[in-house]
CHARMM-style PDB file with segment names, atoms N, HN, CA, C and O in Angstrom:
ATOM      1  N   UNK     1      -7.538  35.926  86.826  1.00  0.00      PROA
ATOM      2  CA  UNK     1      -8.172  36.594  87.938  1.00  0.00      PROA
ATOM      3  C   UNK     1      -9.220  35.650  88.525  1.00  0.00      PROA
ATOM      4  O   UNK     1     -10.143  35.225  87.830  1.00  0.00      PROA
ATOM      5  N   UNK     2      -9.071  35.332  89.790  1.00  0.00      PROA
ATOM      6  HN  UNK     2      -8.322  35.678  90.354  1.00  0.00      PROA
ATOM      7  CA  UNK     2     -10.030  34.430  90.420  1.00  0.00      PROA
ATOM      8  C   UNK     2     -10.966  35.227  91.316  1.00  0.00      PROA
ATOM      9  O   UNK     2     -10.657  36.341  91.740  1.00  0.00      PROA
ATOM     10  N   UNK     3     -12.109  34.632  91.588  1.00  0.00      PROA
ATOM     11  HN  UNK     3     -12.361  33.727  91.244  1.00  0.00      PROA
ATOM     12  CA  UNK     3     -13.111  35.280  92.438  1.00  0.00      PROA
ATOM     13  C   UNK     3     -12.721  35.210  93.901  1.00  0.00      PROA
ATOM     14  O   UNK     3     -11.615  34.795  94.247  1.00  0.00      PROA
ATOM     15  N   UNK     4     -13.639  35.620  94.746  1.00  0.00      PROA
ATOM     16  HN  UNK     4     -14.537  35.958  94.464  1.00  0.00      PROA
ATOM     17  CA  UNK     4     -13.359  35.582  96.188  1.00  0.00      PROA
ATOM     18  C   UNK     4     -13.134  34.154  96.667  1.00  0.00      PROA
ATOM     19  O   UNK     4     -13.689  33.198  96.126  1.00  0.00      PROA
ATOM     20  N   UNK     5     -12.316  34.042  97.680  1.00  0.00      PROA
ATOM     21  HN  UNK     5     -11.864  34.819  98.120  1.00  0.00      PROA
ATOM     22  CA  UNK     5     -12.034  32.713  98.232  1.00  0.00      PROA
ATOM     23  C   UNK     5     -13.236  32.230  99.040  1.00  0.00      PROA
ATOM     24  O   UNK     5     -14.134  33.002  99.375  1.00  0.00      PROA
ATOM     25  N   UNK     6     -13.226  30.947  99.338  1.00  0.00      PROA
ATOM     26  HN  UNK     6     -12.497  30.320  99.065  1.00  0.00      PROA
ATOM     27  CA  UNK     6     -14.291  30.346 100.142  1.00  0.00      PROA
ATOM     28  C   UNK     6     -14.362  31.040 101.508  1.00  0.00      PROA
ATOM     29  O   UNK     6     -15.452  31.316 102.009  1.00  0.00      PROA
ATOM     30  N   UNK     7     -13.218  31.315 102.095  1.00  0.00      PROA
ATOM     31  HN  UNK     7     -12.333  31.091 101.687  1.00  0.00      PROA
ATOM     32  CA  UNK     7     -13.179  31.966 103.411  1.00  0.00      PROA
ATOM     33  C   UNK     7     -13.809  33.357 103.349  1.00  0.00      PROA
ATOM     34  O   UNK     7     -14.535  33.759 104.258  1.00  0.00      PROA
ATOM     35  N   UNK     8     -13.526  34.085 102.271  1.00  0.00      PROA
ATOM     36  HN  UNK     8     -12.936  33.759 101.533  1.00  0.00      PROA
ATOM     37  CA  UNK     8     -14.109  35.422 102.112  1.00  0.00      PROA
ATOM     38  C   UNK     8     -15.626  35.334 101.953  1.00  0.00      PROA
ATOM     39  O   UNK     8     -16.370  36.127 102.531  1.00  0.00      PROA
ATOM     40  N   UNK     9     -16.066  34.367 101.169  1.00  0.00      PROA
ATOM     41  HN  UNK     9     -15.461  33.723 100.700  1.00  0.00      PROA
ATOM     42  CA  UNK     9     -17.509  34.183 100.987  1.00  0.00      PROA
ATOM     43  C   UNK     9     -18.183  33.789 102.303  1.00  0.00      PROA
ATOM     44  O   UNK     9     -19.262  34.284 102.629  1.00  0.00      PROA
ATOM     45  N   UNK    10     -17.540  32.901 103.049  1.00  0.00      PROA
ATOM     46  HN  UNK    10     -16.664  32.499 102.784  1.00  0.00      PROA
ATOM     47  CA  UNK    10     -18.094  32.500 104.349  1.00  0.00      PROA
ATOM     48  C   UNK    10     -18.186  33.702 105.288  1.00  0.00      PROA
ATOM     49  O   UNK    10     -19.167  33.859 106.015  1.00  0.00      PROA
ATOM     50  N   UNK    11     -17.158  34.546 105.264  1.00  0.00      PROA
ATOM     51  HN  UNK    11     -16.361  34.419 104.673  1.00  0.00      PROA
ATOM     52  CA  UNK    11     -17.155  35.743 106.105  1.00  0.00      PROA
ATOM     53  C   UNK    11     -18.299  36.675 105.710  1.00  0.00      PROA
ATOM     54  O   UNK    11     -18.998  37.204 106.574  1.00  0.00      PROA
ATOM     55  N   UNK    12     -18.486  36.873 104.422  1.00  0.00      PROA
ATOM     56  HN  UNK    12     -17.918  36.444 103.720  1.00  0.00      PROA
ATOM     57  CA  UNK    12     -19.578  37.729 103.949  1.00  0.00      PROA
ATOM     58  C   UNK    12     -20.935  37.150 104.337  1.00  0.00      PROA
ATOM     59  O   UNK    12     -21.835  37.880 104.752  1.00  0.00      PROA
ATOM     60  N   UNK    13     -21.071  35.857 104.202  1.00  0.00      PROA
ATOM     61  HN  UNK    13     -20.340  35.263 103.865  1.00  0.00      PROA
ATOM     62  CA  UNK    13     -22.327  35.195 104.579  1.00  0.00      PROA
ATOM     63  C   UNK    13     -22.579  35.365 106.074  1.00  0.00      PROA
ATOM     64  O   UNK    13     -23.700  35.657 106.491  1.00  0.00      PROA
ATOM     65  N   UNK    14     -21.536  35.181 106.877  1.00  0.00      PROA
ATOM     66  HN  UNK    14     -20.626  34.944 106.538  1.00  0.00      PROA
ATOM     67  CA  UNK    14     -21.677  35.353 108.328  1.00  0.00      PROA
ATOM     68  C   UNK    14     -22.132  36.773 108.668  1.00  0.00      PROA
ATOM     69  O   UNK    14     -23.010  36.966 109.508  1.00  0.00      PROA
ATOM     70  N   UNK    15     -21.531  37.759 108.010  1.00  0.00      PROA
ATOM     71  HN  UNK    15     -20.817  37.602 107.327  1.00  0.00      PROA
ATOM     72  CA  UNK    15     -21.915  39.152 108.266  1.00  0.00      PROA
ATOM     73  C   UNK    15     -23.353  39.420 107.827  1.00  0.00      PROA
ATOM     74  O   UNK    15     -24.088  40.145 108.496  1.00  0.00      PROA
ATOM     75  N   UNK    16     -23.744  38.834 106.707  1.00  0.00      PROA
ATOM     76  HN  UNK    16     -23.146  38.244 106.164  1.00  0.00      PROA
ATOM     77  CA  UNK    16     -25.126  39.003 106.246  1.00  0.00      PROA
ATOM     78  C   UNK    16     -26.122  38.356 107.203  1.00  0.00      PROA
ATOM     79  O   UNK    16     -27.189  38.911 107.465  1.00  0.00      PROA
ATOM     80  N   UNK    17     -25.774  37.195 107.717  1.00  0.00      PROA
ATOM     81  HN  UNK    17     -24.907  36.744 107.504  1.00  0.00      PROA
ATOM     82  CA  UNK    17     -26.645  36.515 108.683  1.00  0.00      PROA
ATOM     83  C   UNK    17     -26.773  37.358 109.948  1.00  0.00      PROA
ATOM     84  O   UNK    17     -27.871  37.516 110.483  1.00  0.00      PROA
ATOM     85  N   UNK    18     -25.652  37.901 110.429  1.00  0.00      PROA
ATOM     86  HN  UNK    18     -24.760  37.773 109.995  1.00  0.00      PROA
ATOM     87  CA  UNK    18     -25.686  38.759 111.614  1.00  0.00      PROA
ATOM     88  C   UNK    18     -26.538  40.005 111.363  1.00  0.00      PROA
ATOM     89  O   UNK    18     -27.339  40.399 112.210  1.00  0.00      PROA
ATOM     90  N   UNK    19     -26.359  40.613 110.201  1.00  0.00      PROA
ATOM     91  HN  UNK    19     -25.708  40.293 109.513  1.00  0.00      PROA
ATOM     92  CA  UNK    19     -27.144  41.804 109.866  1.00  0.00      PROA
ATOM     93  C   UNK    19     -28.628  41.459 109.790  1.00  0.00      PROA
ATOM     94  O   UNK    19     -29.475  42.212 110.270  1.00  0.00      PROA
ATOM     95  N   UNK    20     -28.929  40.330 109.189  1.00  0.00      PROA
ATOM     96  HN  UNK    20     -28.241  39.718 108.799  1.00  0.00      PROA
ATOM     97  CA  UNK    20     -30.319  39.890 109.083  1.00  0.00      PROA
ATOM     98  C   UNK    20     -30.929  39.668 110.463  1.00  0.00      PROA
ATOM     99  O   UNK    20     -32.071  40.056 110.712  1.00  0.00      PROA
ATOM    100  N   UNK    21     -30.176  39.048 111.349  1.00  0.00      PROA
ATOM    101  HN  UNK    21     -29.249  38.733 111.147  1.00  0.00      PROA
ATOM    102  CA  UNK    21     -30.653  38.800 112.715  1.00  0.00      PROA
ATOM    103  C   UNK    21     -30.909  40.114 113.442  1.00  0.00      PROA
ATOM    104  O   UNK    21     -31.934  40.271 114.106  1.00  0.00      PROA
ATOM    105  N   UNK    22     -29.977  41.057 113.317  1.00  0.00      PROA
ATOM    106  HN  UNK    22     -29.145  40.929 112.777  1.00  0.00      PROA
ATOM    107  CA  UNK    22     -30.154  42.371 113.953  1.00  0.00      PROA
ATOM    108  C   UNK    22     -31.380  43.081 113.398  1.00  0.00      PROA
ATOM    109  O   UNK    22     -32.162  43.661 114.151  1.00  0.00      PROA
ATOM    110  N   UNK    23     -31.545  43.035 112.086  1.00  0.00      PROA
ATOM    111  HN  UNK    23     -30.910  42.564 111.474  1.00  0.00      PROA
ATOM    112  CA  UNK    23     -32.676  43.717 111.458  1.00  0.00      PROA
ATOM    113  C   UNK    23     -34.009  43.086 111.853  1.00  0.00      PROA
ATOM    114  O   UNK    23     -35.001  43.791 112.041  1.00  0.00      PROA
ATOM    115  N   UNK    24     -34.033  41.764 111.978  1.00  0.00      PROA
ATOM    116  HN  UNK    24     -33.227  41.192 111.825  1.00  0.00      PROA
ATOM    117  CA  UNK    24     -35.264  41.098 112.420  1.00  0.00      PROA
ATOM    118  C   UNK    24     -35.627  41.537 113.830  1.00  0.00      PROA
ATOM    119  O   UNK    24     -36.793  41.809 114.118  1.00  0.00      PROA
ATOM    120  N   UNK    25     -34.630  41.605 114.713  1.00  0.00      PROA
ATOM    121  HN  UNK    25     -33.683  41.384 114.479  1.00  0.00      PROA
ATOM    122  CA  UNK    25     -34.877  42.033 116.092  1.00  0.00      PROA
ATOM    123  C   UNK    25     -35.349  43.488 116.128  1.00  0.00      PROA
ATOM    124  O   UNK    25     -36.279  43.830 116.858  1.00  0.00      PROA
ATOM    125  N   UNK    26     -34.705  44.329 115.341  1.00  0.00      PROA
ATOM    126  HN  UNK    26     -33.950  44.051 114.748  1.00  0.00      PROA
ATOM    127  CA  UNK    26     -35.098  45.736 115.284  1.00  0.00      PROA
ATOM    128  C   UNK    26     -36.509  45.872 114.726  1.00  0.00      PROA
ATOM    129  O   UNK    26     -37.301  46.674 115.222  1.00  0.00      PROA
ATOM    130  N   UNK    27     -36.820  45.101 113.713  1.00  0.00      PROA
ATOM    131  HN  UNK    27     -36.177  44.450 113.310  1.00  0.00      PROA
ATOM    132  CA  UNK    27     -38.148  45.139 113.106  1.00  0.00      PROA
ATOM    133  C   UNK    27     -39.212  44.734 114.123  1.00  0.00      PROA
ATOM    134  O   UNK    27     -40.266  45.365 114.209  1.00  0.00      PROA
ATOM    135  N   UNK    28     -38.939  43.694 114.881  1.00  0.00      PROA
ATOM    136  HN  UNK    28     -38.083  43.182 114.811  1.00  0.00      PROA
ATOM    137  CA  UNK    28     -39.886  43.241 115.910  1.00  0.00      PROA
ATOM    138  C   UNK    28     -40.084  44.324 116.967  1.00  0.00      PROA
ATOM    139  O   UNK    28     -41.208  44.585 117.397  1.00  0.00      PROA
ATOM    140  N   UNK    29     -38.986  44.949 117.381  1.00  0.00      PROA
ATOM    141  HN  UNK    29     -38.074  44.737 117.032  1.00  0.00      PROA
ATOM    142  CA  UNK    29     -39.070  46.019 118.366  1.00  0.00      PROA
ATOM    143  C   UNK    29     -39.909  47.183 117.828  1.00  0.00      PROA
ATOM    144  O   UNK    29     -40.744  47.737 118.543  1.00  0.00      PROA
ATOM    145  N   UNK    30     -39.681  47.546 116.568  1.00  0.00      PROA
ATOM    146  HN  UNK    30     -39.003  47.097 115.987  1.00  0.00      PROA
ATOM    147  CA  UNK    30     -40.432  48.645 115.962  1.00  0.00      PROA
ATOM    148  C   UNK    30     -41.912  48.299 115.817  1.00  0.00      PROA
ATOM    149  O   UNK    30     -42.768  49.165 116.000  1.00  0.00      PROA
ATOM    150  N   UNK    31     -42.220  47.053 115.491  1.00  0.00      PROA
ATOM    151  HN  UNK    31     -41.525  46.350 115.342  1.00  0.00      PROA
ATOM    152  CA  UNK    31     -43.626  46.637 115.397  1.00  0.00      PROA
ATOM    153  C   UNK    31     -44.313  46.725 116.762  1.00  0.00      PROA
ATOM    154  O   UNK    31     -45.463  47.154 116.860  1.00  0.00      PROA
ATOM    155  N   UNK    32     -43.600  46.317 117.810  1.00  0.00      PROA
ATOM    156  HN  UNK    32     -42.666  45.970 117.730  1.00  0.00      PROA
ATOM    157  CA  UNK    32     -44.159  46.416 119.162  1.00  0.00      PROA
ATOM    158  C   UNK    32     -44.370  47.877 119.546  1.00  0.00      PROA
ATOM    159  O   UNK    32     -45.389  48.229 120.141  1.00  0.00      PROA
ATOM    160  N   UNK    33     -43.409  48.716 119.205  1.00  0.00      PROA
ATOM    161  HN  UNK    33     -42.582  48.430 118.722  1.00  0.00      PROA
ATOM    162  CA  UNK    33     -43.523  50.157 119.499  1.00  0.00      PROA
ATOM    163  C   UNK    33     -44.703  50.757 118.741  1.00  0.00      PROA
ATOM    164  O   UNK    33     -45.460  51.555 119.294  1.00  0.00      PROA
ATOM    165  N   UNK    34     -44.857  50.376 117.486  1.00  0.00      PROA
ATOM    166  HN  UNK    34     -44.242  49.727 117.037  1.00  0.00      PROA
ATOM    167  CA  UNK    34     -45.969  50.881 116.683  1.00  0.00      PROA
ATOM    168  C   UNK    34     -47.305  50.473 117.298  1.00  0.00      PROA
ATOM    169  O   UNK    34     -48.228  51.284 117.380  1.00  0.00      PROA
ATOM    170  N   UNK    35     -47.404  49.226 117.727  1.00  0.00      PROA
ATOM    171  HN  UNK    35     -46.654  48.568 117.660  1.00  0.00      PROA
ATOM    172  CA  UNK    35     -48.646  48.753 118.347  1.00  0.00      PROA
ATOM    173  C   UNK    35     -48.917  49.518 119.640  1.00  0.00      PROA
ATOM    174  O   UNK    35     -50.057  49.888 119.919  1.00  0.00      PROA
ATOM    175  N   UNK    36     -47.878  49.752 120.419  1.00  0.00      PROA
ATOM    176  HN  UNK    36     -46.951  49.452 120.192  1.00  0.00      PROA
ATOM    177  CA  UNK    36     -48.025  50.503 121.666  1.00  0.00      PROA
ATOM    178  C   UNK    36     -48.489  51.929 121.389  1.00  0.00      PROA
ATOM    179  O   UNK    36     -49.374  52.440 122.074  1.00  0.00      PROA
ATOM    180  N   UNK    37     -47.901  52.563 120.398  1.00  0.00      PROA
ATOM    181  HN  UNK    37     -47.181  52.147 119.841  1.00  0.00      PROA
ATOM    182  CA  UNK    37     -48.291  53.926 120.050  1.00  0.00      PROA
ATOM    183  C   UNK    37     -49.715  53.975 119.505  1.00  0.00      PROA
ATOM    184  O   UNK    37     -50.443  54.933 119.764  1.00  0.00      PROA
ATOM    185  N   UNK    38     -50.112  52.965 118.764  1.00  0.00      PROA
ATOM    186  HN  UNK    38     -49.520  52.186 118.554  1.00  0.00      PROA
ATOM    187  CA  UNK    38     -51.482  52.915 118.246  1.00  0.00      PROA
ATOM    188  C   UNK    38     -52.477  52.791 119.399  1.00  0.00      PROA
ATOM    189  O   UNK    38     -53.526  53.435 119.388  1.00  0.00      PROA
ATOM    190  N   UNK    39     -52.145  51.959 120.397  1.00  0.00      PROA
ATOM    191  HN  UNK    39     -51.293  51.436 120.405  1.00  0.00      PROA
ATOM    192  CA  UNK    39     -53.018  51.834 121.574  1.00  0.00      PROA
ATOM    193  C   UNK    39     -53.094  53.163 122.326  1.00  0.00      PROA
ATOM    194  O   UNK    39     -54.172  53.598 122.732  1.00  0.00      PROA
ATOM    195  N   UNK    40     -51.941  53.795 122.504  1.00  0.00      PROA
ATOM    196  HN  UNK    40     -51.066  53.441 122.174  1.00  0.00      PROA
ATOM    197  CA  UNK    40     -51.910  55.078 123.212  1.00  0.00      PROA
ATOM    198  C   UNK    40     -52.733  56.126 122.465  1.00  0.00      PROA
ATOM    199  O   UNK    40     -53.468  56.897 123.082  1.00  0.00      PROA
ATOM    200  N   UNK    41     -52.610  56.153 121.153  1.00  0.00      PROA
ATOM    201  HN  UNK    41     -52.013  55.527 120.652  1.00  0.00      PROA
ATOM    202  CA  UNK    41     -53.373  57.107 120.335  1.00  0.00      PROA
ATOM    203  C   UNK    41     -54.866  56.878 120.504  1.00  0.00      PROA
ATOM    204  O   UNK    41     -55.637  57.824 120.661  1.00  0.00      PROA
ATOM    205  N   UNK    42     -55.261  55.622 120.471  1.00  0.00      PROA
ATOM    206  HN  UNK    42     -54.634  54.854 120.343  1.00  0.00      PROA
ATOM    207  CA  UNK    42     -56.671  55.286 120.632  1.00  0.00      PROA
ATOM    208  C   UNK    42     -57.183  55.751 121.993  1.00  0.00      PROA
ATOM    209  O   UNK    42     -58.274  56.312 122.093  1.00  0.00      PROA
ATOM    210  N   UNK    43     -56.397  55.517 123.030  1.00  0.00      PROA
ATOM    211  HN  UNK    43     -55.511  55.061 122.949  1.00  0.00      PROA
ATOM    212  CA  UNK    43     -56.795  55.949 124.375  1.00  0.00      PROA
ATOM    213  C   UNK    43     -56.903  57.469 124.456  1.00  0.00      PROA
ATOM    214  O   UNK    43     -57.826  57.994 125.078  1.00  0.00      PROA
ATOM    215  N   UNK    44     -55.969  58.170 123.832  1.00  0.00      PROA
ATOM    216  HN  UNK    44     -55.220  57.742 123.326  1.00  0.00      PROA
ATOM    217  CA  UNK    44     -56.004  59.629 123.856  1.00  0.00      PROA
ATOM    218  C   UNK    44     -57.197  60.172 123.075  1.00  0.00      PROA
ATOM    219  O   UNK    44     -57.810  61.158 123.483  1.00  0.00      PROA
ATOM    220  N   UNK    45     -57.525  59.536 121.960  1.00  0.00      PROA
ATOM    221  HN  UNK    45     -57.027  58.735 121.629  1.00  0.00      PROA
ATOM    222  CA  UNK    45     -58.696  59.963 121.197  1.00  0.00      PROA
ATOM    223  C   UNK    45     -59.972  59.774 122.009  1.00  0.00      PROA
ATOM    224  O   UNK    45     -60.854  60.634 121.995  1.00  0.00      PROA
ATOM    225  N   UNK    46     -60.071  58.655 122.714  1.00  0.00      PROA
ATOM    226  HN  UNK    46     -59.355  57.957 122.726  1.00  0.00      PROA
ATOM    227  CA  UNK    46     -61.242  58.410 123.560  1.00  0.00      PROA
ATOM    228  C   UNK    46     -61.316  59.442 124.685  1.00  0.00      PROA
ATOM    229  O   UNK    46     -62.387  59.972 124.981  1.00  0.00      PROA
ATOM    230  N   UNK    47     -60.173  59.721 125.307  1.00  0.00      PROA
ATOM    231  HN  UNK    47     -59.303  59.291 125.067  1.00  0.00      PROA
ATOM    232  CA  UNK    47     -60.128  60.705 126.391  1.00  0.00      PROA
ATOM    233  C   UNK    47     -60.529  62.081 125.869  1.00  0.00      PROA
ATOM    234  O   UNK    47     -61.273  62.807 126.529  1.00  0.00      PROA
ATOM    235  N   UNK    48     -60.042  62.435 124.702  1.00  0.00      PROA
ATOM    236  HN  UNK    48     -59.437  61.846 124.166  1.00  0.00      PROA
ATOM    237  CA  UNK    48     -60.370  63.713 124.082  1.00  0.00      PROA
ATOM    238  C   UNK    48     -61.869  63.795 123.794  1.00  0.00      PROA
ATOM    239  O   UNK    48     -62.490  64.833 124.024  1.00  0.00      PROA
ATOM    240  N   UNK    49     -62.439  62.730 123.304  1.00  0.00      PROA
ATOM    241  HN  UNK    49     -61.935  61.887 123.118  1.00  0.00      PROA
ATOM    242  CA  UNK    49     -63.872  62.704 123.001  1.00  0.00      PROA
ATOM    243  C   UNK    49     -64.696  62.857 124.281  1.00  0.00      PROA
ATOM    244  O   UNK    49     -65.692  63.579 124.292  1.00  0.00      PROA
ATOM    245  N   UNK    50     -64.289  62.183 125.357  1.00  0.00      PROA
ATOM    246  HN  UNK    50     -63.479  61.596 125.348  1.00  0.00      PROA
ATOM    247  CA  UNK    50     -65.003  62.321 126.638  1.00  0.00      PROA
ATOM    248  C   UNK    50     -64.928  63.764 127.140  1.00  0.00      PROA
ATOM    249  O   UNK    50     -65.920  64.310 127.622  1.00  0.00      PROA
ATOM    250  N   UNK    51     -63.750  64.376 127.027  1.00  0.00      PROA
ATOM    251  HN  UNK    51     -62.944  63.933 126.636  1.00  0.00      PROA
ATOM    252  CA  UNK    51     -63.585  65.767 127.466  1.00  0.00      PROA
ATOM    253  C   UNK    51     -64.453  66.700 126.627  1.00  0.00      PROA
ATOM    254  O   UNK    51     -65.083  67.611 127.163  1.00  0.00      PROA
ATOM    255  N   UNK    52     -64.488  66.478 125.326  1.00  0.00      PROA
ATOM    256  HN  UNK    52     -63.977  65.738 124.891  1.00  0.00      PROA
ATOM    257  CA  UNK    52     -65.305  67.312 124.441  1.00  0.00      PROA
ATOM    258  C   UNK    52     -66.781  67.205 124.811  1.00  0.00      PROA
ATOM    259  O   UNK    52     -67.490  68.209 124.853  1.00  0.00      PROA
ATOM    260  N   UNK    53     -67.234  65.994 125.075  1.00  0.00      PROA
ATOM    261  HN  UNK    53     -66.658  65.178 125.041  1.00  0.00      PROA
ATOM    262  CA  UNK    53     -68.630  65.775 125.453  1.00  0.00      PROA
ATOM    263  C   UNK    53     -68.945  66.478 126.769  1.00  0.00      PROA
ATOM    264  O   UNK    53     -69.989  67.118 126.897  1.00  0.00      PROA
ATOM    265  N   UNK    54     -68.049  66.363 127.746  1.00  0.00      PROA
ATOM    266  HN  UNK    54     -67.201  65.843 127.642  1.00  0.00      PROA
ATOM    267  CA  UNK    54     -68.266  67.032 129.035  1.00  0.00      PROA
ATOM    268  C   UNK    54     -68.353  68.542 128.860  1.00  0.00      PROA
ATOM    269  O   UNK    54     -69.221  69.191 129.444  1.00  0.00      PROA
ATOM    270  N   UNK    55     -67.458  69.096 128.060  1.00  0.00      PROA
ATOM    271  HN  UNK    55     -66.753  68.569 127.586  1.00  0.00      PROA
ATOM    272  CA  UNK    55     -67.453  70.544 127.835  1.00  0.00      PROA
ATOM    273  C   UNK    55     -68.734  70.976 127.133  1.00  0.00      PROA
ATOM    274  O   UNK    55     -69.332  71.985 127.505  1.00  0.00      PROA
ATOM    275  N   UNK    56     -69.158  70.230 126.132  1.00  0.00      PROA
ATOM    276  HN  UNK    56     -68.672  69.410 125.830  1.00  0.00      PROA
ATOM    277  CA  UNK    56     -70.406  70.563 125.436  1.00  0.00      PROA
ATOM    278  C   UNK    56     -71.588  70.519 126.406  1.00  0.00      PROA
ATOM    279  O   UNK    56     -72.471  71.375 126.351  1.00  0.00      PROA
ATOM    280  N   UNK    57     -71.605  69.528 127.289  1.00  0.00      PROA
ATOM    281  HN  UNK    57     -70.888  68.832 127.334  1.00  0.00      PROA
ATOM    282  CA  UNK    57     -72.679  69.435 128.280  1.00  0.00      PROA
ATOM    283  C   UNK    57     -72.649  70.620 129.243  1.00  0.00      PROA
ATOM    284  O   UNK    57     -73.698  71.158 129.597  1.00  0.00      PROA
ATOM    285  N   UNK    58     -71.447  71.031 129.669  1.00  0.00      PROA
ATOM    286  HN  UNK    58     -70.594  70.594 129.381  1.00  0.00      PROA
ATOM    287  CA  UNK    58     -71.325  72.193 130.556  1.00  0.00      PROA
ATOM    288  C   UNK    58     -71.836  73.454 129.872  1.00  0.00      PROA
ATOM    289  O   UNK    58     -72.548  74.252 130.481  1.00  0.00      PROA
ATOM    290  N   UNK    59     -71.476  73.629 128.621  1.00  0.00      PROA
ATOM    291  HN  UNK    59     -70.898  72.980 128.126  1.00  0.00      PROA
ATOM    292  CA  UNK    59     -71.926  74.807 127.871  1.00  0.00      PROA
ATOM    293  C   UNK    59     -73.447  74.808 127.767  1.00  0.00      PROA
ATOM    294  O   UNK    59     -74.086  75.846 127.944  1.00  0.00      PROA
ATOM    295  N   UNK    60     -74.017  73.656 127.483  1.00  0.00      PROA
ATOM    296  HN  UNK    60     -73.497  72.814 127.340  1.00  0.00      PROA
ATOM    297  CA  UNK    60     -75.476  73.551 127.385  1.00  0.00      PROA
ATOM    298  C   UNK    60     -76.125  73.917 128.717  1.00  0.00      PROA
ATOM    299  O   UNK    60     -77.112  74.653 128.740  1.00  0.00      PROA
ATOM    300  N   UNK    61     -75.585  73.416 129.822  1.00  0.00      PROA
ATOM    301  HN  UNK    61     -74.784  72.818 129.803  1.00  0.00      PROA
ATOM    302  CA  UNK    61     -76.145  73.728 131.150  1.00  0.00      PROA
ATOM    303  C   UNK    61     -75.990  75.212 131.477  1.00  0.00      PROA
ATOM    304  O   UNK    61     -76.901  75.826 132.034  1.00  0.00      PROA
ATOM    305  N   UNK    62     -74.840  75.788 131.131  1.00  0.00      PROA
ATOM    306  HN  UNK    62     -74.100  75.290 130.678  1.00  0.00      PROA
ATOM    307  CA  UNK    62     -74.630  77.216 131.390  1.00  0.00      PROA
ATOM    308  C   UNK    62     -75.595  78.071 130.580  1.00  0.00      PROA
ATOM    309  O   UNK    62     -76.120  79.066 131.080  1.00  0.00      PROA
ATOM    310  N   UNK    63     -75.827  77.688 129.341  1.00  0.00      PROA
ATOM    311  HN  UNK    63     -75.401  76.880 128.934  1.00  0.00      PROA
ATOM    312  CA  UNK    63     -76.782  78.435 128.514  1.00  0.00      PROA
ATOM    313  C   UNK    63     -78.179  78.343 129.107  1.00  0.00      PROA
ATOM    314  O   UNK    63     -78.935  79.313 129.068  1.00  0.00      PROA
ATOM    315  N   UNK    64     -78.526  77.190 129.654  1.00  0.00      PROA
ATOM    316  HN  UNK    64     -77.911  76.402 129.687  1.00  0.00      PROA
ATOM    317  CA  UNK    64     -79.850  77.012 130.255  1.00  0.00      PROA
ATOM    318  C   UNK    64     -79.988  77.858 131.523  1.00  0.00      PROA
ATOM    319  O   UNK    64     -81.089  78.300 131.849  1.00  0.00      PROA
ATOM    320  N   UNK    65     -78.893  78.085 132.234  1.00  0.00      PROA
ATOM    321  HN  UNK    65     -77.998  77.725 131.969  1.00  0.00      PROA
ATOM    322  CA  UNK    65     -78.928  78.884 133.458  1.00  0.00      PROA
ATOM    323  C   UNK    65     -78.905  80.385 133.182  1.00  0.00      PROA
ATOM    324  O   UNK    65     -79.353  81.173 134.015  1.00  0.00      PROA
ATOM    325  N   UNK    66     -78.392  80.783 132.032  1.00  0.00      PROA
ATOM    326  HN  UNK    66     -78.028  80.142 131.355  1.00  0.00      PROA
ATOM    327  CA  UNK    66     -78.249  82.204 131.709  1.00  0.00      PROA
ATOM    328  C   UNK    66     -79.627  82.827 131.518  1.00  0.00      PROA
ATOM    329  O   UNK    66     -80.507  82.232 130.897  1.00  0.00      PROA
ATOM    330  N   UNK    67     -79.806  84.038 132.062  1.00  0.00      PROA
ATOM    331  HN  UNK    67     -79.092  84.521 132.567  1.00  0.00      PROA
ATOM    332  CA  UNK    67     -81.106  84.707 131.869  1.00  0.00      PROA
ATOM    333  C   UNK    67     -81.294  85.095 130.405  1.00  0.00      PROA
ATOM    334  O   UNK    67     -80.344  85.464 129.715  1.00  0.00      PROA
ATOM    335  N   UNK    68     -82.515  85.004 129.957  1.00  0.00      PROA
ATOM    336  HN  UNK    68     -83.288  84.704 130.517  1.00  0.00      PROA
ATOM    337  CA  UNK    68     -82.840  85.392 128.573  1.00  0.00      PROA
ATOM    338  C   UNK    68     -82.725  86.904 128.460  1.00  0.00      PROA
ATOM    339  O   UNK    68     -83.202  87.628 129.334  1.00  0.00      PROA
ATOM    340  N   UNK    69     -82.100  87.387 127.394  1.00  0.00      PROA
ATOM    341  HN  UNK    69     -81.713  86.799 126.684  1.00  0.00      PROA
ATOM    342  CA  UNK    69     -81.962  88.838 127.207  1.00  0.00      PROA
ATOM    343  C   UNK    69     -82.981  89.348 126.233  1.00  0.00      PROA
ATOM    344  OT1 UNK    69     -83.019  90.545 125.950  1.00  0.00      PROA
TER     345      UNK     69
END
């Protein structure tokens, strides 16, 4: 019983190289997407914080305008 032929091994190596190339490209794409989502999250957190501050300021002003009971 002999092992795989040279041609079979070359074919397997070629397929592994192709798979590796595809995975590297996919990995790079996913890293870019992750970075983009992290930036978007940061921007949304900042926007949320600004909105919270504005609302707190409005509430404070409304309380100051309300007549004392």
